[in-house]
N, C-alpha and C positions, 0 to 999 in steps of 0.2 A: 820409064824403065822401072820394072818391079824391083823394089828393094829386097835384099836377101840377107840371110845370115851367112856371114863370111867366116866367123870364128865363134867358138863357144867353148868355155873351159870352166871346170870346177874351181872355186876359189876358197870357200870355207864352209864348215859345218859346225853348228853349235846349238846350244839350248838356251842361250841368253841373248836377248835382243841388244843388250849393251855391247856385245862383242861382234855385231854385224859390221860390214865394211863402212868406212867413214868417208868415202870419196864423193858421196852425194849423188851418184848416178841413179836415174829412175829405176824403180824396182816393180816388177810385175809378179805378184805372188799367186801361186796355184794351190788350191786346197779342194778337198772333197772327201767323201767317205772312203774308207780303206777299200782298195781293190776297184776303184773307179776308172783306173787307167791313166793316172796322173803322170807317172814316170814315162810310160810309153808315149804320151802326148808331148812331153818335154823333149824326148829324144827325136820325135818326128819333127817338131818345130825347128830344132837346131841341126837336124840331120847328122847327129853324132851318136852312133849306137853305143849304149851303155853309159852315156853321160850321167843320166839319172838312173839309179839302180832299180831295175824292175824285180819283183819277187812274186812268187806264187803264194807267199804267206802274207795276208793282209796285215797292216799295222807295222810294217818294217821301217818306214820313215819316222824316226822319233826325234829328228833334229830340224833346224832351219838350215836348208842347203842353198847356197848362193852359186849361181852359174853366170859368169860374165859373158855377154854376147856383144860381138863387134867392138869390144873394148869400150863400150859406152852405155850399156844398160844391163840390168840383171833380170834373169828368171830366178824366182825364189820358190823352192819346193818346200812346202810346209807339211807337217805331220797330218796324216789322215785322221778324221774324227769318226767316232761311232763304231769302233771295233769292239764288239761285245765280249770277246774272249780275253781282253786285257783285264788285269786286276783293277779294283777300284782306285788304288793308289796310282797305278800307271795311267789310267784314264785322266785322273786329276792333274798329274804331271803334264800330260799332253795338252790338256785344256789350258793350263797356265802358260805353256810355251806358245800356243796358238794366239791366245788373247794378248799375251805380252807383246808379240810382234804386231798383230793387227792394230791394236789400240795405241801403241807407242812409237811405231816406226814411221818417222816423218818422210823417209825416202820412198815409202810404198806409194806408188802412183795409182795402182789399181789392183784389186783382188779378183781373180778369176775363180768362180765356184764351179767345180766340175760335177756334173750330174750324169748318171748312167741312163742313156736314152731308152734302154730296154724296159725300164720300170715306170709305173705310174708315180705321181708325186709322193715322195717319202717324207714323213713327218720330221725326221731328223734334218733333212735338207731345208725344208721350208722354215723350220724353227731357227736354223742357223742364219738363213737370209733375213728373217725378221729381226734377229739380234744385230745383224749388220746395219739394218735400217735404223734401228733404235740408237745406234752409236754413230750414225752418219758416215758409215764406211762405204766409199764408192766401189761397186762391184759389177761384174758382168757374169753371165752364165754360159758355160760351155757344156753342151751335150756330147758325151763321148760314146764310142762303140756304135756309131751309126751304121756301120757295115753289117751289124748283126741282125738288122731288121729290114723288112721290105719298106718301100717308101710310104705306103698307106698306114702301116702300123707306126712307123717313125713319126709321121705327121700327126697322127692321132695322139701319141704320147706327149709330143711337144705342145700341142694345143691344149691337152689336159693340164699341163704345167702352167701354161699361160692363164687358163681359167682359174686355177687354184691360187696363183699369185695375185690375180686381180681382185680376189676376195679381200685382200689386205692392202694391196698397193694401188695407188692412183695411176702410176706410170711404171711400165716394165723396164728392167735394165736391158742393155744390149745382149743379144743371144747369138751363139755360134753353134753350128752342128759340125762335129768332127769325127774322123775315124783315123786312128793311127795305122790301121792296116793299109788303107788306100789313099791316105793323105787328104781326104775330104776336109775342107774348111781351113787347111793350113795357110793358104795364100790370104784368105780373108782375115784370119786372126793376126797374121804378121803385119798386114797392111794397117789394121786397126792400131797395133802397137807402134808401128813406125810413124803413123799420122799423129799419135799423141806425143811421141818424142819430138817431132817437128814443131808442134805447137808449144811444147815446153821451151825449146830453143828460141823460138820467136819471142816468147814472153821475157826471156832473160835480157 
């Protein structure tokens, strides 16, 4: 039987990793450049419209947002990076929030890095992934907005990313192709998360 999201609710929003929930549930954090479709993907995964606030203005998520799923694990919505129209001070504040969570949050089981499938490899994304590698942070890549491209162009862009990453990496992280419009990749992504949760329970 396919496991499913039965409940999802907003729990807390803050800018300090020390104020995150203390229940020890596994956390799956989502991050990407501003306007990559992060909120839409979270809403698609949970099937709760408006759970994560979507905005036409990039850079709106400025906090660490926790959403409790099935009363046993969290989706964590992190601020987007690389929004050029922020002030230097605002960008630095966002960087500290992101790094504070990623480097210090023991409950973070996995980080999902969202990449817009419509574009060729962007330096800001590959540099961020390199930083994750340097700090030993486990992550997977989610390609978003797959419905905006034909299959040939989509495959070409993803293969371009693979080649670019293999210039620096010996082994590629798991990759998922998604669309919030038609729910492409939703089942695969949830199965991946549920399988990790099962393995965590088995280890305890």
